[in-house]
KOLNUSE-869032 format. One record per residue (C-alpha): residue number from 1; residue in one letter; z, y, x. Coordinates in pm, whole numbers. Layout:
residues N
NUM;A;Z;Y;X $
...
This chain:
residues 227
1;X;9;6;-17 $
2;X;67;264;308 $
3;X;-221;163;458 $
4;X;-441;213;171 $
5;X;-266;567;102 $
6;X;-315;653;475 $
7;X;-702;579;434 $
8;X;-742;778;101 $
9;X;-535;1093;302 $
10;X;-780;1018;610 $
11;X;-1096;1018;351 $
12;X;-984;1363;168 $
13;X;-917;1554;522 $
14;X;-1290;1429;591 $
15;X;-1415;1570;262 $
16;X;-1244;1880;300 $
17;X;-1356;1969;619 $
18;X;-1719;1879;514 $
19;X;-1963;2092;268 $
20;X;-1848;2231;-60 $
21;X;-2143;2086;-297 $
22;X;-2086;1911;-603 $
23;X;-2122;1533;-446 $
24;X;-1861;1621;-235 $
25;X;-1601;1747;-507 $
26;X;-1713;1465;-715 $
27;X;-1569;1206;-420 $
28;X;-1241;1449;-373 $
29;X;-1177;1399;-728 $
30;X;-1229;1042;-761 $
31;X;-1020;993;-431 $
32;X;-748;1199;-606 $
33;X;-753;967;-908 $
34;X;-747;677;-712 $
35;X;-422;822;-524 $
36;X;-253;891;-850 $
37;X;-349;549;-1003 $
38;X;-187;397;-696 $
39;X;114;607;-692 $
40;X;149;546;-1090 $
41;X;118;161;-1027 $
42;X;386;158;-791 $
43;X;616;352;-975 $
44;X;577;112;-1305 $
45;X;649;-152;-1067 $
46;X;970;-6;-970 $
47;X;1079;44;-1322 $
48;X;1297;-228;-1512 $
49;X;1110;-456;-1726 $
50;X;1151;-481;-2092 $
51;X;1404;-727;-2189 $
52;X;1256;-1032;-2393 $
53;X;1257;-982;-2785 $
54;X;1610;-1097;-2924 $
55;X;1619;-1376;-3125 $
56;X;1760;-1342;-3479 $
57;X;1910;-1516;-3773 $
58;X;1605;-1390;-3995 $
59;X;1337;-1571;-3744 $
60;X;1506;-1895;-3801 $
61;X;1615;-1857;-4164 $
62;X;1368;-2108;-4272 $
63;X;1435;-2381;-4018 $
64;X;1639;-2639;-4171 $
65;X;1635;-2923;-3944 $
66;X;1901;-2889;-3632 $
67;X;1776;-2676;-3361 $
68;X;1924;-2566;-3026 $
69;X;1903;-2340;-2768 $
70;X;1913;-2449;-2428 $
71;X;1898;-2299;-2075 $
72;X;1842;-2501;-1807 $
73;X;1940;-2293;-1515 $
74;X;1772;-2449;-1209 $
75;X;1440;-2449;-1389 $
76;X;1444;-2113;-1561 $
77;X;1359;-2260;-1871 $
78;X;1538;-2089;-2182 $
79;X;1390;-2199;-2523 $
80;X;1437;-2355;-2861 $
81;X;1482;-2759;-2919 $
82;X;1430;-2909;-3233 $
83;X;1556;-3245;-3339 $
84;X;1271;-3513;-3323 $
85;X;1470;-3849;-3323 $
86;X;1770;-3978;-3424 $
87;X;1916;-4315;-3303 $
88;X;2284;-4411;-3423 $
89;X;2483;-4102;-3241 $
90;X;2214;-4025;-3035 $
91;X;1986;-3706;-3104 $
92;X;1727;-3608;-2911 $
93;X;1557;-3254;-2888 $
94;X;1231;-3146;-2794 $
95;X;1076;-2812;-2717 $
96;X;683;-2719;-2761 $
97;X;658;-2797;-2369 $
98;X;733;-3178;-2453 $
99;X;1094;-3134;-2259 $
100;X;1368;-3309;-2412 $
101;X;1726;-3364;-2420 $
102;X;1968;-3619;-2560 $
103;X;2282;-3588;-2679 $
104;X;2563;-3817;-2809 $
105;X;2823;-3625;-3009 $
106;X;2765;-3293;-2840 $
107;X;2761;-3471;-2474 $
108;X;2445;-3474;-2266 $
109;X;2301;-3802;-2209 $
110;X;1974;-3776;-2061 $
111;X;1684;-3541;-2012 $
112;X;1290;-3562;-1976 $
113;X;1041;-3330;-1812 $
114;X;1240;-3094;-1592 $
115;X;1180;-3261;-1282 $
116;X;1472;-3429;-1111 $
117;X;1584;-3558;-1440 $
118;X;1904;-3729;-1591 $
119;X;1787;-4075;-1663 $
120;X;2130;-4155;-1829 $
121;X;2498;-4047;-1856 $
122;X;2781;-4200;-1994 $
123;X;3160;-4168;-2029 $
124;X;3418;-4420;-2052 $
125;X;3577;-4293;-2338 $
126;X;3379;-4261;-2696 $
127;X;3280;-3933;-2747 $
128;X;3388;-3863;-3068 $
129;X;3742;-3906;-2934 $
130;X;3717;-3674;-2650 $
131;X;3820;-3387;-2835 $
132;X;4062;-3558;-3033 $
133;X;4460;-3462;-3037 $
134;X;4325;-3175;-2820 $
135;X;4675;-3082;-2666 $
136;X;4693;-3400;-2446 $
137;X;4483;-3424;-2161 $
138;X;4204;-3699;-2170 $
139;X;4117;-3889;-1827 $
140;X;3799;-4098;-1799 $
141;X;3513;-4169;-1575 $
142;X;3143;-4059;-1616 $
143;X;2871;-4206;-1493 $
144;X;2520;-4062;-1397 $
145;X;2198;-4220;-1338 $
146;X;1935;-3946;-1209 $
147;X;1636;-3886;-1007 $
148;X;1706;-3771;-675 $
149;X;1311;-3772;-578 $
150;X;1025;-3842;-761 $
151;X;1034;-4224;-690 $
152;X;1416;-4290;-617 $
153;X;1733;-4285;-869 $
154;X;2083;-4280;-776 $
155;X;2408;-4407;-965 $
156;X;2701;-4142;-920 $
157;X;3012;-4205;-1043 $
158;X;3316;-3941;-1140 $
159;X;3716;-3934;-1209 $
160;X;3740;-3661;-1484 $
161;X;3993;-3455;-1666 $
162;X;3952;-3276;-1991 $
163;X;4208;-3021;-2102 $
164;X;4218;-2752;-2373 $
165;X;4220;-2378;-2268 $
166;X;4232;-2049;-2501 $
167;X;4117;-1992;-2817 $
168;X;3768;-1764;-2810 $
169;X;3537;-1576;-3023 $
170;X;3161;-1649;-2928 $
171;X;2884;-1534;-3087 $
172;X;2535;-1738;-3094 $
173;X;2247;-1551;-3259 $
174;X;2477;-1266;-3489 $
175;X;2706;-1551;-3600 $
176;X;3059;-1545;-3471 $
177;X;3290;-1864;-3402 $
178;X;3649;-1874;-3353 $
179;X;3664;-2201;-3116 $
180;X;3866;-2363;-2836 $
181;X;3747;-2378;-2480 $
182;X;3766;-2692;-2304 $
183;X;3722;-2717;-1941 $
184;X;3638;-3075;-1806 $
185;X;3660;-3092;-1414 $
186;X;3481;-3436;-1269 $
187;X;3506;-3550;-863 $
188;X;3419;-3826;-623 $
189;X;3440;-3819;-306 $
190;X;3117;-3601;-219 $
191;X;3097;-3365;-508 $
192;X;3305;-3173;-760 $
193;X;3211;-2961;-1115 $
194;X;3341;-2819;-1404 $
195;X;3170;-2862;-1773 $
196;X;3308;-2637;-2051 $
197;X;3289;-2690;-2444 $
198;X;3322;-2452;-2710 $
199;X;3483;-2650;-2986 $
200;X;3563;-2620;-3354 $
201;X;3900;-2794;-3358 $
202;X;3872;-2859;-3735 $
203;X;3516;-2990;-3754 $
204;X;3484;-3092;-3399 $
205;X;3157;-2933;-3332 $
206;X;3065;-2816;-2979 $
207;X;2906;-2474;-3072 $
208;X;2828;-2403;-2713 $
209;X;2849;-2568;-2367 $
210;X;2747;-2543;-2033 $
211;X;2720;-2906;-1883 $
212;X;2633;-3025;-1534 $
213;X;2301;-3261;-1509 $
214;X;2327;-3293;-1152 $
215;X;2372;-3119;-797 $
216;X;1960;-3012;-796 $
217;X;1904;-3013;-1176 $
218;X;2227;-2792;-1195 $
219;X;2381;-2698;-1563 $
220;X;2196;-2702;-1914 $
221;X;2398;-2450;-2150 $
222;X;2379;-2529;-2486 $
223;X;2394;-2318;-2807 $
224;X;2370;-2495;-3156 $
225;X;2182;-2284;-3404 $
226;X;2154;-2521;-3693 $
227;X;2400;-2811;-3654 $
């Protein structure tokens, strides 16, 4: 950019030193216009970009099937996922890029289409019991089978503890929920991570969660728009 500006300045100087005829005046005007356009473009690049259009309840009011908003932080995916399949307690949600996430009672059990996917995940306690008797800490194990590269998968085991935290108000697309925040800490000899769940204690509905899918895949933040 600086080099181009220098070249244009040199040309303008040369024009100014030349004959003052119509051709010279036209060239000078063209060069000035080019410099001005370049300066405006550079100024526009420095301006903050407009935020994406906010999602509203009115925009999803016609949707009756279960709907999630999922943000996969490592891959930059942040889209809506609709329920496409149910198998017992397992629910699979799909977005318009053919990526899918499967849950069991709000606990992520598998992902597909994100790259280094979580092939399967299970915990030694029944998912429907994990938030029962909330004032008592839960101790259990978590097993993840995931891709570590295109052709290799690994099985990882963690010891976990789940504890109830504070009661909070969270807002998901214009609706505020009064929920309890649970923190789950899992660790093995090589890695530790914390998951978070915002749960209605009466219904046991997980309205929001931040769950680790793996060291490379990072966290998936899930918000329930239509349960």
